[in-house]
C-alpha positions as CSV (number, residue, x, y, z in Angstrom):
1,M,-56.2,23.3,100.8
2,A,-57.4,25.3,103.4
3,A,-57.9,28.3,101.0
4,A,-60.0,26.2,98.7
5,K,-62.1,24.8,101.4
6,S,-62.9,28.2,103.0
7,G,-63.2,29.5,99.5
8,K,-66.2,26.8,98.7
9,R,-67.9,27.8,101.9
10,I,-67.5,31.5,101.0
11,Y,-69.2,30.7,97.5
12,K,-72.1,29.1,99.5
13,E,-72.7,31.6,101.6
14,V,-72.6,34.6,99.3
15,E,-75.0,32.4,96.9
16,K,-77.5,32.2,99.7
17,L,-77.3,35.8,100.0
18,Y,-78.1,36.3,96.5
19,K,-80.8,34.0,96.6
20,S,-82.4,35.2,99.8
21,P,-81.3,38.9,100.2
22,I,-81.4,40.5,103.6
23,T,-83.6,43.4,103.7
24,G,-81.5,46.5,103.5
25,V,-78.2,44.7,102.6
26,E,-76.7,44.3,99.0
27,V,-73.7,41.9,98.4
28,L,-71.9,43.3,95.6
29,P,-70.8,40.8,92.8
30,L,-67.6,39.0,94.1
31,K,-64.5,40.1,91.9
32,D,-61.3,37.8,91.5
33,D,-60.7,37.3,95.2
34,V,-63.7,35.5,97.2
35,H,-62.2,36.2,100.5
36,H,-62.8,39.9,100.1
37,I,-66.4,41.0,99.8
38,E,-67.9,44.4,99.4
39,V,-71.5,45.2,100.9
40,I,-73.8,48.3,100.7
41,I,-76.2,48.6,104.0
42,D,-79.0,50.9,103.8
43,G,-79.3,53.0,106.9
44,P,-82.4,51.3,108.7
45,E,-85.6,53.5,108.6
46,Q,-86.2,53.2,112.1
47,S,-82.7,54.5,113.0
48,E,-80.7,57.6,113.1
49,Y,-78.9,56.3,109.8
50,K,-82.1,56.4,107.8
51,G,-81.5,57.6,104.3
52,G,-77.6,56.6,104.4
53,K,-76.1,54.1,102.0
54,F,-72.9,52.4,103.8
55,K,-70.4,50.6,102.0
56,L,-68.4,47.9,103.7
57,E,-65.7,45.6,103.2
58,I,-65.5,41.9,104.5
59,I,-62.1,40.1,104.4
60,L,-62.4,36.7,105.2
61,R,-58.9,35.1,105.8
62,E,-57.9,31.5,104.7
63,E,-58.7,30.4,108.1
64,Y,-62.2,31.3,107.7
65,P,-64.4,30.0,109.3
66,F,-62.1,29.2,112.3
67,K,-61.2,32.7,112.5
68,P,-63.6,35.8,112.3
69,P,-63.6,38.0,109.2
70,E,-62.4,41.5,109.4
71,I,-65.3,44.1,108.7
72,R,-64.8,47.8,108.2
73,F,-66.9,50.6,106.8
74,L,-65.6,52.2,103.8
75,T,-68.3,55.0,104.1
76,P,-67.7,57.0,107.1
77,V,-70.3,56.4,109.7
78,Y,-70.7,58.0,113.2
79,H,-71.0,55.0,115.6
80,M,-69.4,54.1,118.8
81,N,-68.8,50.6,117.3
82,V,-66.8,51.6,114.5
83,C,-63.4,53.0,114.6
84,Q,-63.6,56.4,113.2
85,K,-60.1,56.2,111.5
86,S,-60.1,52.7,110.0
87,G,-63.9,52.0,109.8
88,Q,-63.2,48.6,111.6
89,V,-66.3,47.2,113.4
90,C,-66.4,45.7,117.0
91,L,-69.0,43.3,117.1
92,P,-69.3,41.0,120.3
93,Q,-69.7,37.8,118.3
94,M,-66.4,38.8,116.2
95,T,-64.2,38.6,119.4
96,K,-61.6,35.8,119.6
97,D,-63.7,34.3,122.6
98,E,-67.0,34.7,121.3
99,W,-66.5,33.8,117.6
100,R,-67.6,30.3,116.5
101,P,-67.1,28.5,113.1
102,T,-70.7,27.9,112.7
103,Q,-71.4,31.6,112.4
104,T,-71.9,32.8,108.9
105,L,-72.1,35.8,106.6
106,E,-75.6,36.2,106.8
107,L,-75.5,36.5,110.8
108,I,-72.6,38.8,110.8
109,L,-74.6,41.0,108.4
110,H,-77.6,40.8,110.5
111,A,-75.4,42.0,113.5
112,I,-74.2,44.7,111.7
113,Y,-77.5,46.0,110.5
114,A,-78.6,45.6,114.3
115,L,-75.7,47.8,115.4
116,L,-77.1,50.5,113.2
117,L,-80.5,50.1,115.0
118,K,-79.1,50.0,118.3
119,P,-75.1,50.4,119.3
120,E,-73.8,47.7,121.5
121,E,-72.4,49.7,124.7
122,R,-70.3,46.8,125.7
123,F,-67.9,47.0,123.0
124,P,-67.2,50.6,121.9
125,F,-64.3,51.7,119.9
126,S,-64.6,55.1,121.4
127,Q,-65.1,55.8,125.2
128,E,-65.7,59.5,124.3
129,M,-68.5,58.3,121.7
130,L,-70.0,55.9,124.7
131,N,-69.9,58.8,127.1
132,Q,-71.9,61.1,124.4
133,Y,-74.3,58.1,123.9
134,Q,-75.0,57.8,127.4
135,M,-74.9,61.6,128.6
136,N,-76.1,63.6,125.4
137,R,-78.0,61.3,123.3
138,A,-79.4,64.4,121.5
139,Q,-75.6,65.1,120.1
140,Y,-74.8,61.6,119.5
141,N,-77.9,61.2,117.3
142,A,-77.4,64.4,115.5
143,N,-73.9,63.5,114.5
144,A,-75.2,60.0,113.5
145,R,-77.9,61.7,111.3
146,A,-75.2,64.0,109.9
147,S,-73.1,61.0,108.9
148,A,-76.1,59.4,107.3
149,A,-77.0,62.4,105.3
150,K,-73.1,62.4,103.9
151,A,-73.7,58.8,103.2
152,K,-76.8,59.6,101.4
153,A,-75.2,62.3,99.3
154,K,-72.3,60.1,98.2
155,A,-74.5,57.1,97.2
């Protein structure tokens, strides 16, 4: 019953994203499993990720919207809020304490896009990357641009 209810909500949310797409975000057509969504996010023009195309996967468990989705970049990206091994995204609003069932895929996708504009320093996956961002921004930005260039080449 819970799976059917969450599936219905997911279909509604995805349908809304098809009808009113977010600039720079493409939700790929759903496959057999409504709980597994793939998205392409264009690197924002005003960011170090400009020109990159980043593929993400969003896994919505049967407990969605009562538990947050899992989100990970399938395209490698140099970003302090993304695990460099798994691609998992760390968003403040996705933590157990901050997640609310009223949040939607649209809000989540806006938040990920915003992370590409400005990293969230309170929730880094890597302390080393955070230190680089704070102490050597030029090198951090160069690494981010390099990852966007690779993502552009693979697109």
